[in-house]
ROFIRO-382506 format. One record per atom (N, C-alpha, C): residue in one letter; z, y, x. Coordinates in steps of 0.1 Angstrom, whole numbers, padded with zeros to 4 digits, always signed. Atoms other than C-alpha are relative to their C-alpha. Example, Ala and Ser with C-alpha at 12.3 -4.5 7.8 and 13.67 -1.06 7.14 Angstrom:
residues 2
a+0000-0012+0009 a+0078-0045+0123 a+0000+0012+0009 s+0000-0011-0009 s+0071-0011+0137 s+0008+0011-0008 
END
This chain:
residues 325
m-0006+0006+0013 m+2168+0803+1928 m-0006+0007-0011 a+0007-0005+0011 a+2151+0807+1896 a+0010+0007-0010 p-0009-0007+0008 p+2166+0832+1871 p+0002-0008-0013 r-0003+0006+0013 r+2183+0820+1841 r-0007+0007-0013 l+0006-0006+0013 l+2166+0824+1807 l+0011+0002-0010 p-0010-0004+0009 p+2185+0841+1780 p+0002-0012-0012 r-0003+0011+0009 r+2201+0816+1755 r-0004+0006-0015 l+0004-0006+0014 l+2185+0819+1720 l+0011-0004-0010 k-0011+0001+0010 k+2209+0824+1692 k-0007-0007-0013 r+0005+0007+0012 r+2204+0800+1662 r+0003+0010-0013 p-0002-0009+0011 p+2198+0818+1630 p+0011-0005-0010 a-0012+0003+0009 a+2227+0821+1607 a-0004-0007-0013 k+0003+0007+0013 k+2227+0797+1577 k+0002+0010-0012 k-0002-0009+0011 k+2222+0813+1544 k+0012-0006-0008 p-0011+0005+0008 p+2253+0811+1523 p-0006-0006-0013 p+0006+0007+0013 p+2248+0787+1493 p+0002+0009-0011 k+0000-0007+0011 k+2241+0802+1460 k+0011-0004-0009 p-0011+0003+0008 p+2271+0804+1438 p-0004-0007-0013 r+0003+0006+0012 r+2270+0780+1410 r+0005+0006-0013 r-0004-0006+0012 r+2270+0791+1375 r+0013-0006-0006 a-0013+0006+0005 a+2304+0789+1361 a-0001-0005-0014 d-0001+0005+0013 d+2310+0767+1332 d+0012+0005-0007 p-0012-0005+0006 p+2333+0783+1308 p+0010-0009-0006 d-0008+0011+0004 d+2347+0750+1296 d+0003-0010+0012 a-0004+0008-0011 a+2350+0735+1331 a+0014-0003+0002 q-0014+0002-0002 q+2386+0741+1334 q+0008-0006-0012 l-0007+0005+0012 l+2393+0730+1299 l-0004-0015-0002 r+0005+0014+0001 r+2374+0697+1302 r+0010-0010+0005 p-0010+0009-0005 p+2400+0668+1305 p-0007-0011+0010 s+0006+0010-0010 s+2395+0643+1333 s-0004-0014-0008 a+0002+0011+0007 a+2395+0615+1306 a-0007+0004-0013 p+0006-0004+0012 p+2373+0616+1274 p+0009+0002-0011 i-0010-0002+0011 i+2390+0629+1243 i+0000-0012-0009 v+0001+0012+0009 v+2378+0600+1223 v-0001-0012+0008 p+0001+0011-0008 p+2385+0567+1240 p-0012-0008-0004 p+0013+0007+0004 p+2351+0548+1242 p+0003-0014-0005 q-0003+0013+0004 q+2368+0514+1238 q+0011-0002-0010 a-0011+0000+0009 a+2392+0523+1210 a-0002-0011-0010 v+0002+0009+0009 v+2398+0496+1185 v-0007+0004-0013 a+0006-0005+0011 a+2389+0518+1157 a-0015+0003+0003 g+0014-0001-0003 g+2356+0525+1175 g-0008-0012-0002 r+0006+0013+0002 r+2348+0489+1176 r-0002-0004-0014 a+0001+0003+0015 a+2356+0484+1139 a-0010+0009-0006 l+0010-0008+0006 l+2335+0514+1130 l-0015-0005+0004 t+0014+0005-0004 t+2305+0500+1151 t-0004-0012-0009 l+0003+0010+0009 l+2308+0468+1131 l-0003+0004-0014 v+0002-0005+0013 v+2309+0487+1098 v-0014+0006-0001 v+0014-0006+0000 v+2278+0507+1107 v-0011-0010+0002 a+0010+0010-0001 a+2260+0476+1118 a-0002-0008-0013 i+0002+0007+0013 i+2267+0459+1085 i-0007+0008-0010 m+0008-0009+0009 m+2255+0490+1066 m-0013+0001+0004 s+0014-0002-0005 s+2225+0493+1087 s-0008-0013-0004 f+0007+0012+0004 f+2217+0456+1081 f-0003+0000-0015 l+0001-0001+0015 l+2221+0460+1043 l-0012+0010-0004 a+0011-0009+0003 a+2199+0491+1043 a-0014-0005+0005 c+0012+0006-0004 c+2172+0474+1064 c-0005-0011-0010 l+0004+0011+0010 l+2172+0443+1040 l-0005+0006-0013 t+0005-0007+0011 t+2169+0468+1011 t-0014+0004+0002 i+0013-0006-0003 i+2139+0485+1027 i-0011-0012+0000 g+0010+0011-0001 g+2123+0451+1035 g-0004-0006-0013 m+0003+0006+0013 m+2127+0436+1001 m-0008+0009-0009 v+0007-0010+0009 v+2114+0468+0984 v-0015+0000+0004 t+0014+0001-0005 t+2082+0466+1006 t-0006-0012-0004 v+0006+0014+0004 v+2077+0429+0998 v-0004+0000-0015 i+0002-0001+0015 i+2080+0435+0960 i-0011+0011-0002 h+0010-0011+0003 h+2059+0467+0962 h-0015-0006+0005 d+0013+0006-0005 d+2031+0449+0982 d-0004-0010-0009 a+0003+0010+0009 a+2032+0419+0959 a-0006+0006-0014 a+0005-0006+0013 a+2028+0441+0927 a-0014+0006+0003 n+0012-0005-0003 n+2000+0459+0944 n-0011-0010+0000 a+0009+0012-0002 a+1983+0426+0952 a-0003-0005-0014 w+0004+0004+0012 w+1986+0415+0916 w-0007+0008-0008 s+0008-0010+0007 s+1974+0447+0901 s-0016+0000+0005 n+0014+0000-0004 n+1943+0446+0923 n-0007-0012-0004 d+0006+0012+0005 d+1936+0410+0914 d-0004+0002-0014 l+0003-0001+0015 l+1938+0419+0877 l-0011+0011-0002 l+0010-0011+0003 l+1917+0450+0880 l-0014-0005+0005 r+0014+0005-0004 r+1889+0430+0897 r-0005-0011-0009 e+0005+0011+0009 e+1886+0406+0868 e+0004+0004-0015 v-0001-0002+0014 v+1883+0408+0830 v-0002-0015-0006 t+0001+0013+0007 t+1886+0379+0805 t-0006+0001-0014 i+0005+0000+0013 i+1864+0371+0776 i+0006-0012-0008 q-0007+0010+0008 q+1882+0352+0748 q-0008-0003-0012 i+0007+0004+0011 i+1863+0332+0722 i+0009-0008-0009 r-0008+0008+0009 r+1883+0321+0692 r-0009-0009-0008 p+0009+0009+0009 p+1871+0290+0673 p+0000+0004-0014 a+0003-0003+0015 a+1857+0295+0638 a-0007-0012-0006 q+0007+0011+0008 q+1845+0271+0611 q-0016+0002+0000 g+0016-0001+0000 g+1807+0263+0616 g-0005+0008+0011 v+0005-0007-0012 v+1805+0280+0649 v-0001-0010+0012 d+0002+0009-0011 d+1790+0261+0679 d+0006+0007+0012 m-0008-0007-0011 m+1816+0270+0706 m-0009+0000+0014 l+0007+0000-0012 l+1793+0259+0735 l-0011+0010+0000 r+0011-0009+0000 r+1764+0280+0723 r+0006+0015+0001 e-0005-0014-0001 e+1787+0311+0719 e+0004+0002+0014 i-0004-0002-0013 i+1801+0306+0754 i-0013+0003+0009 e+0011-0004-0008 e+1766+0306+0769 e-0006+0014-0004 k+0003-0015+0004 k+1757+0338+0749 k+0009+0010+0007 a-0009-0009-0007 a+1789+0354+0763 a-0004+0001+0015 i+0003+0000-0015 i+1780+0344+0799 i-0013+0008+0003 s+0013-0007-0003 s+1744+0357+0796 s+0003+0015-0003 i-0003-0015+0002 i+1757+0391+0782 i+0007+0005+0011 a-0008-0006-0011 a+1783+0395+0809 a-0008+0001+0013 e+0008+0001-0013 e+1759+0385+0837 e-0011+0011+0001 a+0010-0012+0000 a+1735+0412+0825 a+0005+0013+0002 r-0007-0013-0002 r+1760+0441+0828 r+0001+0004+0014 p-0001-0004-0015 p+1759+0462+0860 p+0013-0001+0004 g-0013+0000-0007 g+1787+0458+0885 g+0008-0014-0001 v-0007+0013+0002 v+1795+0422+0873 v-0004-0009+0012 g+0002+0010-0010 g+1798+0395+0899 g-0002-0014-0007 a+0001+0014+0005 a+1804+0358+0891 a+0007-0001-0014 v-0005+0003+0014 v+1810+0347+0855 v+0001-0015-0002 r-0001+0014+0002 r+1823+0313+0847 r+0010-0002-0011 a-0009+0004+0011 a+1839+0296+0818 a+0010-0010+0004 l-0010+0010-0004 l+1870+0276+0821 l-0003-0013-0007 s+0003+0014+0006 s+1865+0239+0817 s+0011-0005-0008 d-0011+0005+0008 d+1885+0217+0793 d+0011-0004+0008 a-0011+0004-0009 a+1905+0203+0822 a+0009+0012+0004 q-0007-0013-0003 q+1914+0240+0833 q+0008+0005-0011 t-0007-0006+0012 t+1923+0249+0797 t+0012-0009-0003 r-0012+0008+0002 r+1946+0219+0794 r+0011+0003+0010 e-0011-0003-0011 e+1963+0227+0827 e+0007+0013-0004 l-0007-0012+0003 l+1970+0262+0814 l+0010-0002-0011 l-0008+0002+0011 l+1984+0249+0781 l+0011-0010+0003 q-0009+0012-0003 q+2003+0220+0797 q+0016+0004+0001 p-0014-0003+0000 p+2036+0239+0804 p+0006+0003-0014 w-0004-0003+0013 w+2039+0247+0767 w-0002-0010-0010 l+0003+0009+0010 l+2022+0220+0748 l+0000-0015+0006 g-0001+0014-0005 g+2026+0190+0772 g-0014-0005+0004 t+0012+0006-0005 t+1999+0166+0785 t-0007-0008-0012 g+0008+0009+0010 g+1972+0146+0766 g-0005+0009-0012 l+0004-0009+0011 l+1959+0176+0745 l-0014-0004-0004 d+0014+0002+0004 d+1928+0172+0724 d-0005+0013-0005 l+0004-0013+0003 l+1911+0205+0724 l-0010+0001-0013 d+0007+0000+0013 d+1888+0195+0695 d+0008+0000-0012 t-0009-0001+0011 t+1917+0192+0672 t+0008+0011-0001 l-0009-0012-0001 l+1935+0224+0682 l-0010+0013+0000 p+0008-0013+0000 p+1923+0259+0675 p+0002+0008+0012 v-0002-0006-0012 v+1924+0268+0711 v-0011+0009+0005 p+0010-0009-0004 p+1905+0299+0722 p-0005-0004+0015 r+0005+0003-0014 r+1881+0294+0752 r-0002+0013+0007 l+0000-0012-0008 l+1882+0317+0781 l-0011+0000+0010 i+0011-0002-0009 i+1855+0331+0804 i+0004+0011+0009 q-0004-0009-0009 q+1864+0349+0837 q-0012+0007+0005 v+0012-0010-0005 v+1842+0379+0847 v+0006+0008+0012 e-0004-0008-0012 e+1847+0391+0882 e-0008+0013+0001 i+0007-0013-0001 i+1839+0428+0888 i-0003+0003+0015 e+0005-0001-0013 e+1818+0432+0919 e+0001+0015+0005 d+0000-0014-0003 d+1814+0470+0918 d+0006+0008-0011 g-0008-0006+0011 g+1840+0489+0899 g-0007+0013-0004 t+0007-0013+0003 t+1819+0522+0901 t-0011-0002-0010 r+0011+0002+0010 r+1790+0507+0881 r+0003-0008-0012 f-0004+0009+0011 f+1810+0484+0858 f+0003+0009-0012 d-0002-0008+0012 d+1811+0497+0822 d+0007-0010-0010 l-0008+0009+0009 l+1840+0480+0803 l-0003+0002-0014 t+0002-0003+0014 t+1832+0498+0770 t-0013-0006-0004 g+0012+0005+0003 g+1796+0486+0772 g+0001-0016-0002 l-0002+0014+0001 l+1807+0450+0778 l+0007-0004-0012 r-0007+0003+0013 r+1831+0451+0748 r-0009+0001-0011 v+0009+0000+0012 v+1805+0463+0725 v-0011-0010-0001 g+0010+0011+0000 g+1779+0438+0737 g+0007-0014-0003 i-0006+0014+0003 i+1804+0408+0734 i+0003+0000-0015 s-0005+0001+0014 s+1818+0419+0700 s-0013-0001-0008 d+0011+0000+0008 d+1782+0424+0686 d-0009-0013+0002 g+0008+0011-0003 g+1766+0394+0702 g+0006-0015-0001 v-0007+0014+0000 v+1792+0366+0702 v+0011+0001-0012 n-0009+0001+0011 n+1812+0355+0671 n+0014-0004+0004 g-0015+0002-0004 g+1850+0358+0674 g+0004+0002+0014 a-0003-0002-0014 a+1849+0371+0709 a+0006+0013+0002 s-0006-0013-0004 s+1869+0399+0726 s+0002+0000+0015 v-0002-0002-0014 v+1874+0413+0760 v+0013+0006+0003 d-0013-0004-0005 d+1907+0416+0778 d+0000+0006+0014 d+0000-0006-0014 d+1910+0440+0808 d+0013-0001+0006 h-0013+0002-0005 h+1946+0431+0815 h+0008+0012+0002 s-0007-0014-0001 s+1957+0468+0811 s+0015-0002-0003 l-0014+0002+0004 l+1989+0456+0795 l+0009-0005+0012 w-0007+0006-0010 w+1998+0435+0824 w+0002+0009+0012 t-0001-0010-0011 t+1989+0461+0850 t+0010+0011-0001 g-0010-0011+0003 g+2010+0487+0833 g+0014-0006+0002 r-0013+0005-0001 r+2040+0463+0832 r+0003-0001+0015 l-0002+0002-0015 l+2035+0455+0870 l+0003+0014+0006 a-0004-0013-0006 a+2034+0492+0878 a+0013+0005-0003 s-0014-0004+0004 s+2065+0499+0858 s+0011-0008+0008 m-0010+0007-0007 m+2083+0470+0875 m+0001+0004+0014 a+0000-0005-0014 a+2072+0481+0909 a+0008+0014+0002 n-0007-0013-0001 n+2084+0517+0903 n+0015-0002-0002 a-0014+0002+0003 a+2117+0504+0889 a+0008-0005+0012 v-0005+0006-0012 v+2122+0482+0920 v+0002+0010+0011 v-0001-0009-0011 v+2115+0510+0943 v+0012+0011-0002 l-0011-0009+0003 l+2139+0534+0925 l+0014-0007+0002 a-0014+0008-0002 a+2167+0507+0925 a+0002-0001+0015 g-0002+0002-0015 g+2161+0501+0962 g+0005+0014+0006 l-0005-0013-0006 l+2164+0539+0970 l+0014+0003-0004 a-0013-0002+0004 a+2195+0541+0949 a+0010-0009+0009 i-0009+0007-0009 i+2211+0512+0968 i+0001+0004+0015 l+0000-0006-0015 l+2200+0527+1002 l+0009+0011+0000 a-0009-0012+0001 a+2217+0560+0991 a+0014-0003+0000 l-0014+0004+0000 l+2249+0542+0983 l+0005-0006+0012 v-0004+0005-0013 v+2249+0523+1015 v+0003+0011+0011 l-0001-0012-0009 l+2243+0554+1035 l+0013+0009-0001 a-0013-0008+0004 a+2270+0573+1016 a+0013-0007+0004 s-0011+0007-0005 s+2295+0546+1023 s+0002+0000+0015 m-0001-0002-0015 m+2287+0547+1060 m+0004+0014+0004 v-0004-0013-0002 v+2291+0585+1060 v+0014+0002-0003 l-0015-0001+0003 l+2326+0582+1044 l+0008-0008+0011 s-0007+0008-0011 s+2335+0555+1070 s+0001+0009+0013 v-0001-0008-0012 v+2325+0579+1098 v+0009+0013-0002 v-0009-0010+0003 v+2345+0607+1083 v+0014-0004+0002 f-0014+0006-0001 f+2377+0586+1080 f+0003-0003+0015 a-0002+0004-0014 a+2371+0573+1116 a+0001+0013+0008 t-0003-0013-0007 t+2367+0609+1129 t+0013+0006-0002 r-0013-0004+0003 r+2398+0619+1112 r+0011-0007+0007 a-0009+0008-0007 a+2416+0591+1127 a+0001+0003+0015 a+0000-0005-0013 a+2404+0600+1161 a+0005+0013+0004 m-0007-0014-0002 m+2414+0636+1157 m+0015-0001-0001 a-0013+0002+0001 a+2447+0624+1146 a+0007-0006+0012 g-0005+0006-0012 g+2452+0602+1176 g+0000+0009+0012 n+0001-0010-0011 n+2442+0630+1200 n+0004+0014-0005 k-0003-0013+0007 k+2458+0658+1179 k+0005+0010+0011 d-0006-0008-0011 d+2478+0672+1209 d-0011+0005+0009 v+0010-0005-0009 v+2449+0673+1232 v-0010+0011-0007 v+0008-0009+0007 v+2426+0689+1206 v+0005+0014-0002 e-0006-0013+0004 e+2450+0715+1196 e+0003+0009+0013 v-0002-0008-0012 v+2458+0725+1233 v-0013+0005+0005 l+0014-0004-0004 l+2421+0727+1241 l-0005+0012-0009 h+0003-0011+0009 h+2416+0749+1210 h+0008+0012+0002 f-0009-0012-0001 f+2446+0773+1216 f-0003+0006+0014 v+0003-0007-0013 v+2436+0779+1253 v-0013+0007+0002 g+0013-0007-0001 g+2402+0790+1244 g-0012-0007-0001 a+0012+0009+0000 a+2379+0760+1242 a-0008+0003-0012 e+0007-0002+0011 e+2351+0766+1219 e-0001-0012-0010 d+0002+0012+0009 d+2347+0746+1188 d-0011-0009+0003 s+0012+0007-0003 s+2313+0736+1198 s+0003-0011+0011 f-0003+0009-0012 f+2327+0720+1230 f+0008-0012-0005 v-0007+0011+0006 v+2353+0699+1211 v-0009-0009-0008 a+0009+0007+0009 a+2327+0690+1185 a-0010-0009+0009 r+0010+0008-0006 r+2302+0679+1211 r+0006-0013+0007 e-0007+0012-0005 e+2328+0654+1227 e+0000-0010-0010 f+0000+0011+0011 f+2332+0637+1194 f-0015-0004-0004 q+0014+0004+0004 q+2294+0639+1185 q-0005-0010+0011 r+0006+0008-0009 r+2285+0623+1218 r+0005-0014-0002 h-0007+0014+0001 h+2310+0594+1212 h-0006-0007-0013 f+0004+0006+0012 f+2299+0588+1176 f-0016-0002+0000 l+0014+0002-0001 l+2262+0592+1185 l-0003-0014+0006 l+0002+0013-0006 l+2264+0563+1208 l+0005-0012-0009 l-0005+0011+0008 l+2285+0543+1183 l-0010-0002-0011 g+0010+0002+0011 g+2259+0549+1156 g-0013-0006+0005 l+0011+0007-0007 l+2231+0539+1180 l+0002-0015+0001 k-0003+0014-0002 k+2248+0507+1188 k+0000-0008-0013 g-0001+0006+0013 g+2256+0499+1152 g-0013-0001-0006 g+0013+0000+0006 g+2221+0508+1140 g-0009-0010+0005 l+0009+0010-0006 l+2204+0487+1165 l+0004-0014-0004 a-0004+0013+0003 a+2226+0457+1159 a-0005-0003-0014 g+0005+0003+0013 g+2219+0459+1122 g-0015-0001-0002 g+0014+0000+0001 g+2183+0466+1125 g-0006-0012+0006 l+0004+0012-0006 l+2177+0438+1149 l+0003-0012-0008 s-0004+0012+0008 s+2196+0413+1127 s-0009+0000-0012 a+0009+0000+0012 a+2175+0424+1097 a-0014-0005+0003 s+0013+0004-0004 s+2143+0420+1117 s-0001-0015+0003 a+0000+0014-0003 a+2153+0386+1128 a+0000-0009-0015 v+0000+0006+0014 v+2159+0377+1090 v-0015+0001-0005 f+0013-0001+0005 f+2124+0390+1082 f-0009-0010+0008 v+0008+0010-0008 v+2109+0368+1110 v+0001-0013-0004 v-0001+0013+0006 v+2125+0338+1097 v-0005-0003-0013 l+0007+0001+0013 l+2114+0344+1062 l-0015-0001+0001 g+0014+0002-0001 g+2079+0348+1074 g-0004-0013+0005 l+0004+0013-0005 l+2080+0316+1093 l+0002-0011-0011 f-0002+0009+0011 f+2094+0298+1062 f-0012+0001-0010 a+0011-0003+0009 a+2066+0314+1041 a-0012-0007+0004 d+0013+0006-0005 d+2039+0298+1063 d+0000-0016-0002 g+0000+0014+0000 g+2051+0262+1057 g+0008-0004-0013 n-0008+0007+0011 n+2069+0238+1034 n+0015+0000+0005 t-0014-0002-0005 t+2105+0248+1036 t+0010-0012-0005 g-0009+0010+0006 g+2120+0220+1013 g+0010+0007-0009 f-0009-0007+0009 f+2140+0246+0994 f-0006+0005-0013 a+0006-0003+0012 a+2132+0250+0958 a+0000+0015-0002 a-0001-0014+0003 a+2143+0286+0956 a-0011+0008+0009 m+0009-0006-0009 m+2122+0296+0986 m-0014-0002-0005 e+0014+0003+0004 e+2091+0278+0973 e-0003+0008-0013 q+0002-0009+0011 q+2095+0297+0939 q-0003+0014+0004 a+0002-0014-0005 a+2098+0329+0957 a-0014+0002+0006 m+0013-0001-0007 m+2066+0321+0977 m-0010+0000-0012 v+0009+0001+0012 v+2048+0313+0944 v-0001+0014-0008 l-0001-0012+0007 l+2060+0345+0928 l-0005+0012+0007 f+0003-0011-0007 f+2055+0369+0957 f-0012-0003+0009 g+0010+0002-0009 g+2027+0352+0975 g+0003-0002+0015 g-0005+0000-0013 g+2047+0345+1006 g+0009+0011+0003 v-0010-0010-0002 v+2079+0364+1014 v+0000+0004+0015 s+0002-0006-0013 s+2067+0382+1045 s+0001+0015+0000 v-0002-0014-0001 v+2075+0416+1055 v-0011+0006+0009 g+0011-0006-0007 g+2046+0438+1067 g+0003+0011+0010 a-0003-0010-0009 a+2043+0466+1091 a+0009+0012-0005 a-0007-0010+0006 a+2057+0491+1066 a+0016-0003-0001 g-0014+0004+0000 g+2090+0471+1064 g+0007+0001+0015 y-0006-0002-0012 y+2095+0471+1102 y+0000+0016+0004 l+0000-0015-0001 l+2086+0509+1103 l+0012+0005-0006 g-0013-0005+0007 g+2114+0513+1077 g+0012-0004+0008 v-0011+0004-0008 v+2138+0494+1100 v+0002+0011+0011 l-0002-0010-0010 l+2131+0519+1128 l+0006+0013-0006 a-0005-0013+0006 a+2136+0548+1104 a+0014-0001-0004 i-0014+0002+0004 i+2169+0534+1092 i+0009+0001+0013 i-0009-0001-0012 i+2182+0530+1128 i+0000+0014+0004 f+0001-0014-0003 f+2171+0566+1136 f+0009+0008-0009 l-0007-0007+0011 l+2186+0578+1103 l+0015-0002+0002 v-0014+0004-0001 v+2219+0560+1108 v+0006+0007+0012 t-0005-0008-0012 t+2223+0574+1144 t+0002+0015-0002 i-0001-0015+0003 i+2217+0610+1133 i+0010+0003-0009 l-0011-0003+0011 l+2239+0607+1102 l+0014-0001+0007 t-0014+0002-0006 t+2269+0593+1123 t+0003+0011+0009 a-0004-0011-0009 a+2266+0620+1149 a+0002+0014-0008 a-0002-0012+0009 a+2261+0648+1123 a+0013+0000-0007 t-0012+0000+0009 t+2289+0636+1101 t+0012+0003+0009 s-0011-0002-0009 s+2313+0635+1131 s+0002+0015+0004 r+0000-0015-0004 r+2304+0671+1141 r+0005+0008-0011 v-0004-0008+0011 v+2309+0684+1107 v+0015-0001-0003 a-0014+0003+0003 a+2342+0666+1102 a+0010+0007+0010 v-0009-0006-0011 v+2356+0680+1136 v-0001+0015-0002 r-0002-0016+0001 r+2346+0716+1129 r+0008+0003-0013 a-0009-0003+0011 a+2362+0714+1095 a+0014-0001+0003 h-0014+0002-0005 h+2394+0701+1111 h+0004+0012+0009 l-0003-0011-0010 l+2393+0729+1138 l+0001+0013-0010 r-0002-0012+0007 r+2389+0756+1111 r+0013-0001-0008 r-0013+0000+0006 r+2420+0742+1093 r+0011+0004+0009 i-0010-0005-0010 i+2439+0748+1126 i+0002+0013+0000 d-0001-0015+0000 d+2429+0784+1126 d+0008+0005-0012 
END
């Protein structure tokens, strides 16, 4: 009979590592301090969405007007105008040819063309009506000079050459209009930033009131947690997490709605809308379409709204807890 082999003992299992104790584990309630589906929370989400929508619209319209003003300024800076005033005994056609020859000889100048009689009548039609006889009216003649190379173009030299070589002629570089456009664009940007600041300030106040209402509704729970030793940061984190999600939902809703409005405006700008106001805006701004800067502004507003909502609630909770002490 074969001898029995000794039974091998299984190695003893290592005891599990003790988990790191959470100082607030015993203090954390089974239900969240701030109910996620509270009526006040839904109302505040709607308020944040509306504020975000208005802020995104403001950013979009500011970028549209700013881009349009830059386009106008660039168009004006790429062109100067020679104006020849009629005078007694002066052959207008010969003076126009002399002005064109002088302008074409200047460095940095591209195409030079004189406005025809039909184009001049079209310019004056809104003020003087149709059927104008330019021979009986002292109407100045205009010559458009396109600037091909701004680094080589000498405006002072062109002015001297035109004033010396052409009777009753002067050069207009549109500096007055470009200055007004720059001032208008700056004023619009400042007004938009002011409106944006007011909208965000209103949203911050709404979050403060909502946080105080949530604190009042959970006053007993908050005070018990505070007096039994829960740190202020723990209570503030509970509210901050709730309002962070709330601000993110509201910011996304407002930003997506504003982006949809921008897309619709861009589609209308590509075709005939049939609306007089929209067509006038297209003539004024060259198509009401929001560029990449506008959509980046929408993303920035969503991020800013989310951060402001969470930070405001945290500050409000800490201020309330300090009053309890």
